[in-house]
PDB file of N, H, CA, C and O in Angstrom:
ATOM      1  N   MET A   1     325.574   3.365 264.125  1.00  0.00           N
ATOM      2  CA  MET A   1     323.868   3.198 262.988  1.00  0.00           C
ATOM      3  C   MET A   1     324.320   1.931 262.093  1.00  0.00           C
ATOM      4  O   MET A   1     323.394   1.520 261.394  1.00  0.00           O
ATOM      5  N   ASP A   2     325.470   1.254 261.959  1.00  0.00           N
ATOM      6  H   ASP A   2     326.223   1.588 262.527  1.00  0.00           H
ATOM      7  CA  ASP A   2     325.698   0.242 261.033  1.00  0.00           C
ATOM      8  C   ASP A   2     324.876  -1.107 262.198  1.00  0.00           C
ATOM      9  O   ASP A   2     324.964  -2.312 261.964  1.00  0.00           O
ATOM     10  N   ILE A   3     324.287  -0.639 263.148  1.00  0.00           N
ATOM     11  H   ILE A   3     324.215   0.340 263.338  1.00  0.00           H
ATOM     12  CA  ILE A   3     323.965  -2.370 263.365  1.00  0.00           C
ATOM     13  C   ILE A   3     322.426  -2.133 263.031  1.00  0.00           C
ATOM     14  O   ILE A   3     321.677  -3.073 263.301  1.00  0.00           O
ATOM     15  N   LEU A   4     321.803  -0.855 262.412  1.00  0.00           N
ATOM     16  H   LEU A   4     322.411  -0.091 262.193  1.00  0.00           H
ATOM     17  CA  LEU A   4     320.763  -1.256 262.074  1.00  0.00           C
ATOM     18  C   LEU A   4     320.648  -1.988 260.981  1.00  0.00           C
ATOM     19  O   LEU A   4     319.509  -2.223 260.578  1.00  0.00           O
ATOM     20  N   LEU A   5     322.081  -2.642 260.078  1.00  0.00           N
ATOM     21  H   LEU A   5     323.006  -2.451 260.405  1.00  0.00           H
ATOM     22  CA  LEU A   5     321.424  -3.262 259.039  1.00  0.00           C
ATOM     23  C   LEU A   5     321.043  -4.451 259.768  1.00  0.00           C
ATOM     24  O   LEU A   5     319.910  -4.933 259.742  1.00  0.00           O
ATOM     25  N   TYR A   6     321.868  -4.837 260.315  1.00  0.00           N
ATOM     26  H   TYR A   6     322.788  -4.445 260.336  1.00  0.00           H
ATOM     27  CA  TYR A   6     321.512  -6.033 261.117  1.00  0.00           C
ATOM     28  C   TYR A   6     320.233  -6.291 262.267  1.00  0.00           C
ATOM     29  O   TYR A   6     319.368  -7.166 262.224  1.00  0.00           O
ATOM     30  N   LEU A   7     320.385  -5.470 263.057  1.00  0.00           N
ATOM     31  H   LEU A   7     321.088  -4.759 263.092  1.00  0.00           H
ATOM     32  CA  LEU A   7     318.538  -5.148 263.743  1.00  0.00           C
ATOM     33  C   LEU A   7     317.272  -5.249 262.759  1.00  0.00           C
ATOM     34  O   LEU A   7     316.309  -5.973 263.011  1.00  0.00           O
ATOM     35  N   ILE A   8     317.368  -4.506 261.695  1.00  0.00           N
ATOM     36  H   ILE A   8     318.150  -3.919 261.490  1.00  0.00           H
ATOM     37  CA  ILE A   8     316.471  -4.843 260.820  1.00  0.00           C
ATOM     38  C   ILE A   8     315.990  -5.722 260.339  1.00  0.00           C
ATOM     39  O   ILE A   8     314.963  -6.257 260.756  1.00  0.00           O
ATOM     40  N   PRO A   9     316.621  -6.058 259.362  1.00  0.00           N
ATOM     41  CA  PRO A   9     316.594  -7.663 259.235  1.00  0.00           C
ATOM     42  C   PRO A   9     315.909  -8.985 260.299  1.00  0.00           C
ATOM     43  O   PRO A   9     315.013  -9.828 260.258  1.00  0.00           O
ATOM     44  N   ILE A  10     317.026  -8.495 261.256  1.00  0.00           N
ATOM     45  H   ILE A  10     317.754  -7.811 261.289  1.00  0.00           H
ATOM     46  CA  ILE A  10     316.710  -9.877 262.114  1.00  0.00           C
ATOM     47  C   ILE A  10     315.136  -9.145 262.764  1.00  0.00           C
ATOM     48  O   ILE A  10     314.265  -9.640 262.049  1.00  0.00           O
ATOM     49  N   ALA A  11     314.804  -8.682 263.269  1.00  0.00           N
ATOM     50  H   ALA A  11     315.512  -8.279 263.850  1.00  0.00           H
ATOM     51  CA  ALA A  11     313.523  -8.097 263.289  1.00  0.00           C
ATOM     52  C   ALA A  11     312.489  -8.727 262.071  1.00  0.00           C
ATOM     53  O   ALA A  11     311.715  -9.683 262.122  1.00  0.00           O
ATOM     54  N   LEU A  12     312.734  -8.003 261.221  1.00  0.00           N
ATOM     55  H   LEU A  12     313.362  -7.227 261.179  1.00  0.00           H
ATOM     56  CA  LEU A  12     311.977  -8.509 259.504  1.00  0.00           C
ATOM     57  C   LEU A  12     311.161  -9.809 259.981  1.00  0.00           C
ATOM     58  O   LEU A  12     310.008 -10.240 259.995  1.00  0.00           O
ATOM     59  N   THR A  13     312.691 -10.230 260.429  1.00  0.00           N
ATOM     60  H   THR A  13     313.628  -9.880 260.418  1.00  0.00           H
ATOM     61  CA  THR A  13     312.491 -12.261 259.840  1.00  0.00           C
ATOM     62  C   THR A  13     312.233 -12.878 261.196  1.00  0.00           C
ATOM     63  O   THR A  13     311.853 -14.046 261.119  1.00  0.00           O
ATOM     64  N   LEU A  14     312.369 -12.273 262.705  1.00  0.00           N
ATOM     65  H   LEU A  14     312.677 -11.324 262.767  1.00  0.00           H
ATOM     66  CA  LEU A  14     310.881 -13.032 263.519  1.00  0.00           C
ATOM     67  C   LEU A  14     309.756 -12.688 263.057  1.00  0.00           C
ATOM     68  O   LEU A  14     308.836 -13.467 262.807  1.00  0.00           O
ATOM     69  N   GLY A  15     309.743 -11.351 262.890  1.00  0.00           N
ATOM     70  H   GLY A  15     310.491 -10.718 263.093  1.00  0.00           H
ATOM     71  CA  GLY A  15     308.342 -10.934 262.735  1.00  0.00           C
ATOM     72  C   GLY A  15     307.670 -11.240 261.949  1.00  0.00           C
ATOM     73  O   GLY A  15     306.505 -10.844 261.946  1.00  0.00           O
ATOM     74  N   LEU A  16     308.327 -12.340 260.667  1.00  0.00           N
ATOM     75  H   LEU A  16     309.274 -12.662 260.670  1.00  0.00           H
ATOM     76  CA  LEU A  16     307.355 -12.823 259.994  1.00  0.00           C
ATOM     77  C   LEU A  16     306.972 -14.261 260.374  1.00  0.00           C
ATOM     78  O   LEU A  16     305.869 -14.752 260.137  1.00  0.00           O
ATOM     79  N   ILE A  17     308.463 -15.184 261.275  1.00  0.00           N
ATOM     80  H   ILE A  17     309.359 -14.786 261.468  1.00  0.00           H
ATOM     81  CA  ILE A  17     308.336 -16.558 261.553  1.00  0.00           C
ATOM     82  C   ILE A  17     307.322 -16.781 262.493  1.00  0.00           C
ATOM     83  O   ILE A  17     306.836 -17.902 262.642  1.00  0.00           O
ATOM     84  N   GLY A  18     306.821 -15.412 263.399  1.00  0.00           N
ATOM     85  H   GLY A  18     307.216 -14.501 263.277  1.00  0.00           H
ATOM     86  CA  GLY A  18     305.400 -15.815 264.187  1.00  0.00           C
ATOM     87  C   GLY A  18     304.850 -15.242 263.546  1.00  0.00           C
ATOM     88  O   GLY A  18     303.764 -15.469 264.078  1.00  0.00           O
ATOM     89  N   LEU A  19     304.556 -14.445 262.555  1.00  0.00           N
ATOM     90  H   LEU A  19     305.438 -14.260 262.122  1.00  0.00           H
ATOM     91  CA  LEU A  19     303.264 -14.673 261.292  1.00  0.00           C
ATOM     92  C   LEU A  19     302.867 -16.067 261.532  1.00  0.00           C
ATOM     93  O   LEU A  19     302.014 -16.604 262.240  1.00  0.00           O
ATOM     94  N   ILE A  20     303.792 -16.489 260.685  1.00  0.00           N
ATOM     95  H   ILE A  20     304.485 -16.053 260.110  1.00  0.00           H
ATOM     96  CA  ILE A  20     303.783 -17.467 259.795  1.00  0.00           C
ATOM     97  C   ILE A  20     303.644 -18.760 260.988  1.00  0.00           C
ATOM     98  O   ILE A  20     303.221 -19.783 260.449  1.00  0.00           O
ATOM     99  N   ALA A  21     303.877 -18.902 262.287  1.00  0.00           N
ATOM    100  H   ALA A  21     304.221 -18.071 262.725  1.00  0.00           H
ATOM    101  CA  ALA A  21     303.728 -19.689 263.390  1.00  0.00           C
ATOM    102  C   ALA A  21     301.690 -19.550 263.577  1.00  0.00           C
ATOM    103  O   ALA A  21     300.820 -20.340 263.943  1.00  0.00           O
ATOM    104  N   PHE A  22     301.694 -18.313 263.160  1.00  0.00           N
ATOM    105  H   PHE A  22     302.401 -17.672 262.863  1.00  0.00           H
ATOM    106  CA  PHE A  22     300.224 -17.754 264.260  1.00  0.00           C
ATOM    107  C   PHE A  22     299.623 -18.268 263.256  1.00  0.00           C
ATOM    108  O   PHE A  22     298.995 -19.243 263.668  1.00  0.00           O
ATOM    109  N   MET A  23     299.439 -18.086 261.821  1.00  0.00           N
ATOM    110  H   MET A  23     299.950 -17.294 261.487  1.00  0.00           H
ATOM    111  CA  MET A  23     299.018 -18.838 260.277  1.00  0.00           C
ATOM    112  C   MET A  23     297.940 -20.377 260.710  1.00  0.00           C
ATOM    113  O   MET A  23     296.764 -20.632 260.970  1.00  0.00           O
ATOM    114  N   TRP A  24     299.533 -21.228 260.539  1.00  0.00           N
ATOM    115  H   TRP A  24     300.488 -21.020 260.328  1.00  0.00           H
ATOM    116  CA  TRP A  24     299.682 -22.496 260.856  1.00  0.00           C
ATOM    117  C   TRP A  24     298.770 -22.730 261.933  1.00  0.00           C
ATOM    118  O   TRP A  24     298.134 -23.745 262.217  1.00  0.00           O
ATOM    119  N   ALA A  25     298.817 -21.717 262.429  1.00  0.00           N
ATOM    120  H   ALA A  25     299.334 -20.892 262.199  1.00  0.00           H
ATOM    121  CA  ALA A  25     297.954 -22.074 264.045  1.00  0.00           C
ATOM    122  C   ALA A  25     296.315 -22.436 263.904  1.00  0.00           C
ATOM    123  O   ALA A  25     295.462 -23.298 264.113  1.00  0.00           O
ATOM    124  N   LEU A  26     296.659 -20.573 263.185  1.00  0.00           N
ATOM    125  H   LEU A  26     297.353 -19.873 263.016  1.00  0.00           H
ATOM    126  CA  LEU A  26     295.281 -20.495 262.507  1.00  0.00           C
ATOM    127  C   LEU A  26     293.864 -21.907 261.878  1.00  0.00           C
ATOM    128  O   LEU A  26     292.699 -22.283 262.000  1.00  0.00           O
ATOM    129  N   LYS A  27     295.409 -22.193 261.079  1.00  0.00           N
ATOM    130  H   LYS A  27     296.356 -21.887 260.980  1.00  0.00           H
ATOM    131  CA  LYS A  27     294.636 -23.233 259.550  1.00  0.00           C
ATOM    132  C   LYS A  27     294.912 -24.425 260.280  1.00  0.00           C
ATOM    133  O   LYS A  27     294.558 -25.283 259.472  1.00  0.00           O
ATOM    134  N   ASN A  28     295.305 -25.009 261.260  1.00  0.00           N
ATOM    135  H   ASN A  28     295.593 -24.312 261.917  1.00  0.00           H
ATOM    136  CA  ASN A  28     295.177 -26.534 262.275  1.00  0.00           C
ATOM    137  C   ASN A  28     294.089 -26.348 263.269  1.00  0.00           C
ATOM    138  O   ASN A  28     294.424 -26.819 264.356  1.00  0.00           O
ATOM    139  N   ASP A  29     293.020 -25.876 263.272  1.00  0.00           N
ATOM    140  H   ASP A  29     292.747 -25.493 262.390  1.00  0.00           H
ATOM    141  CA  ASP A  29     292.238 -25.211 264.527  1.00  0.00           C
ATOM    142  C   ASP A  29     292.712 -25.652 265.852  1.00  0.00           C
ATOM    143  O   ASP A  29     292.296 -26.601 266.516  1.00  0.00           O
ATOM    144  N   GLN A  30     293.966 -24.530 266.222  1.00  0.00           N
ATOM    145  H   GLN A  30     294.304 -23.759 265.682  1.00  0.00           H
ATOM    146  CA  GLN A  30     294.297 -24.269 267.816  1.00  0.00           C
ATOM    147  C   GLN A  30     293.592 -23.914 268.501  1.00  0.00           C
ATOM    148  O   GLN A  30     293.690 -24.100 269.714  1.00  0.00           O
ATOM    149  N   PHE A  31     292.417 -23.130 267.797  1.00  0.00           N
ATOM    150  H   PHE A  31     292.338 -22.979 266.812  1.00  0.00           H
ATOM    151  CA  PHE A  31     292.367 -22.026 268.811  1.00  0.00           C
ATOM    152  C   PHE A  31     290.479 -22.229 268.131  1.00  0.00           C
ATOM    153  O   PHE A  31     289.692 -21.326 267.850  1.00  0.00           O
ATOM    154  N   ASP A  32     290.290 -23.615 268.059  1.00  0.00           N
ATOM    155  H   ASP A  32     290.930 -24.349 268.287  1.00  0.00           H
ATOM    156  CA  ASP A  32     288.798 -24.364 268.272  1.00  0.00           C
ATOM    157  C   ASP A  32     287.886 -23.980 269.678  1.00  0.00           C
ATOM    158  O   ASP A  32     287.020 -23.111 269.583  1.00  0.00           O
ATOM    159  N   ASP A  33     288.122 -24.657 270.956  1.00  0.00           N
ATOM    160  H   ASP A  33     288.826 -25.363 271.034  1.00  0.00           H
ATOM    161  CA  ASP A  33     287.750 -25.094 271.830  1.00  0.00           C
ATOM    162  C   ASP A  33     287.909 -23.823 272.652  1.00  0.00           C
ATOM    163  O   ASP A  33     288.829 -23.983 273.454  1.00  0.00           O
ATOM    164  N   MET A  34     287.293 -22.492 272.756  1.00  0.00           N
ATOM    165  H   MET A  34     286.546 -22.362 272.104  1.00  0.00           H
ATOM    166  CA  MET A  34     288.026 -21.116 273.861  1.00  0.00           C
ATOM    167  C   MET A  34     287.515 -21.249 275.283  1.00  0.00           C
ATOM    168  O   MET A  34     287.899 -20.700 276.315  1.00  0.00           O
ATOM    169  N   GLU A  35     286.371 -22.284 275.022  1.00  0.00           N
ATOM    170  H   GLU A  35     286.058 -22.730 274.183  1.00  0.00           H
ATOM    171  CA  GLU A  35     285.403 -22.684 276.449  1.00  0.00           C
ATOM    172  C   GLU A  35     286.013 -23.646 277.030  1.00  0.00           C
ATOM    173  O   GLU A  35     286.317 -23.669 278.223  1.00  0.00           O
ATOM    174  N   GLY A  36     286.238 -24.539 276.175  1.00  0.00           N
ATOM    175  H   GLY A  36     285.990 -24.520 275.207  1.00  0.00           H
ATOM    176  CA  GLY A  36     285.853 -26.094 276.586  1.00  0.00           C
ATOM    177  C   GLY A  36     286.894 -26.358 277.947  1.00  0.00           C
ATOM    178  O   GLY A  36     286.575 -27.368 278.575  1.00  0.00           O
ATOM    179  N   ASN A  37     287.830 -25.770 278.381  1.00  0.00           N
ATOM    180  H   ASN A  37     288.089 -24.950 277.871  1.00  0.00           H
ATOM    181  CA  ASN A  37     288.871 -25.694 279.442  1.00  0.00           C
ATOM    182  C   ASN A  37     288.247 -25.434 280.919  1.00  0.00           C
ATOM    183  O   ASN A  37     288.562 -26.112 281.897  1.00  0.00           O
ATOM    184  N   ALA A  38     287.170 -24.187 280.953  1.00  0.00           N
ATOM    185  H   ALA A  38     286.914 -23.637 280.158  1.00  0.00           H
ATOM    186  CA  ALA A  38     286.833 -22.956 281.688  1.00  0.00           C
ATOM    187  C   ALA A  38     285.756 -23.501 282.514  1.00  0.00           C
ATOM    188  O   ALA A  38     285.548 -23.306 283.711  1.00  0.00           O
ATOM    189  N   HIS A  39     284.752 -24.606 281.225  1.00  0.00           N
ATOM    190  H   HIS A  39     284.921 -24.764 280.252  1.00  0.00           H
ATOM    191  CA  HIS A  39     283.779 -25.007 281.438  1.00  0.00           C
ATOM    192  C   HIS A  39     283.560 -26.357 282.608  1.00  0.00           C
ATOM    193  O   HIS A  39     282.657 -26.754 283.345  1.00  0.00           O
ATOM    194  N   ARG A  40     285.625 -26.948 282.108  1.00  0.00           N
ATOM    195  H   ARG A  40     286.358 -26.626 281.510  1.00  0.00           H
ATOM    196  CA  ARG A  40     285.982 -28.553 282.673  1.00  0.00           C
ATOM    197  C   ARG A  40     286.153 -28.347 283.428  1.00  0.00           C
ATOM    198  O   ARG A  40     285.987 -29.260 284.237  1.00  0.00           O
ATOM    199  N   ILE A  41     286.607 -27.113 283.947  1.00  0.00           N
ATOM    200  H   ILE A  41     286.741 -26.372 283.290  1.00  0.00           H
ATOM    201  CA  ILE A  41     287.255 -27.174 285.333  1.00  0.00           C
ATOM    202  C   ILE A  41     286.109 -27.497 286.380  1.00  0.00           C
ATOM    203  O   ILE A  41     286.340 -28.295 287.288  1.00  0.00           O
ATOM    204  N   LEU A  42     284.575 -26.730 286.228  1.00  0.00           N
ATOM    205  H   LEU A  42     284.387 -26.082 285.490  1.00  0.00           H
ATOM    206  CA  LEU A  42     283.949 -26.968 286.821  1.00  0.00           C
ATOM    207  C   LEU A  42     283.153 -27.700 287.087  1.00  0.00           C
ATOM    208  O   LEU A  42     282.206 -27.323 287.777  1.00  0.00           O
ATOM    209  N   LEU A  43     283.242 -28.972 286.654  1.00  0.00           N
ATOM    210  H   LEU A  43     284.012 -29.278 286.093  1.00  0.00           H
ATOM    211  CA  LEU A  43     283.098 -30.299 286.412  1.00  0.00           C
ATOM    212  C   LEU A  43     283.586 -31.564 287.697  1.00  0.00           C
ATOM    213  O   LEU A  43     284.610 -31.865 288.311  1.00  0.00           O
ATOM    214  N   ASP A  44     282.625 -31.874 287.645  1.00  0.00           N
ATOM    215  H   ASP A  44     281.793 -31.630 287.146  1.00  0.00           H
ATOM    216  CA  ASP A  44     282.904 -32.784 288.963  1.00  0.00           C
ATOM    217  C   ASP A  44     283.036 -33.935 288.994  1.00  0.00           C
ATOM    218  O   ASP A  44     282.133 -34.594 289.510  1.00  0.00           O
ATOM    219  N   ASP A  45     284.229 -34.619 288.446  1.00  0.00           N
ATOM    220  H   ASP A  45     284.963 -34.084 288.027  1.00  0.00           H
ATOM    221  CA  ASP A  45     284.996 -36.090 288.130  1.00  0.00           C
ATOM    222  C   ASP A  45     285.220 -37.374 288.344  1.00  0.00           C
ATOM    223  O   ASP A  45     285.382 -38.409 287.697  1.00  0.00           O
ATOM    224  N   ASP A  46     285.149 -36.700 290.363  1.00  0.00           N
ATOM    225  H   ASP A  46     285.017 -35.860 290.889  1.00  0.00           H
ATOM    226  CA  ASP A  46     285.564 -37.889 291.426  1.00  0.00           C
ATOM    227  C   ASP A  46     284.507 -38.898 291.787  1.00  0.00           C
ATOM    228  O   ASP A  46     283.898 -38.850 292.856  1.00  0.00           O
ATOM    229  N   ASP A  47     284.396 -39.407 291.273  1.00  0.00           N
ATOM    230  H   ASP A  47     284.891 -39.446 290.405  1.00  0.00           H
ATOM    231  CA  ASP A  47     282.860 -40.814 291.825  1.00  0.00           C
ATOM    232  C   ASP A  47     283.180 -41.350 292.652  1.00  0.00           C
ATOM    233  O   ASP A  47     283.464 -42.526 292.427  1.00  0.00           O
ATOM    234  N   GLU A  48     283.351 -40.777 294.275  1.00  0.00           N
ATOM    235  H   GLU A  48     283.120 -39.822 294.458  1.00  0.00           H
ATOM    236  CA  GLU A  48     283.881 -41.013 294.924  1.00  0.00           C
ATOM    237  C   GLU A  48     282.407 -41.820 296.317  1.00  0.00           C
ATOM    238  O   GLU A  48     282.113 -41.016 297.201  1.00  0.00           O
ATOM    239  N   GLU A  49     281.705 -43.145 296.390  1.00  0.00           N
ATOM    240  H   GLU A  49     281.944 -43.799 295.672  1.00  0.00           H
ATOM    241  CA  GLU A  49     280.618 -43.765 296.709  1.00  0.00           C
ATOM    242  C   GLU A  49     281.221 -44.287 297.839  1.00  0.00           C
ATOM    243  O   GLU A  49     280.587 -45.026 298.593  1.00  0.00           O
TER     244      GLU A  49
END
């Protein structure tokens, strides 16, 4: 049972770090272009003549 005294704060700290990283990604517009790569893969960029 003593291990819970270590595991609970560690789990809360890691969860807080993950939440902060997610909020940072939202703030810096990391999720703006959700369909750009999906459409870009369909374009034919090879200009062979």
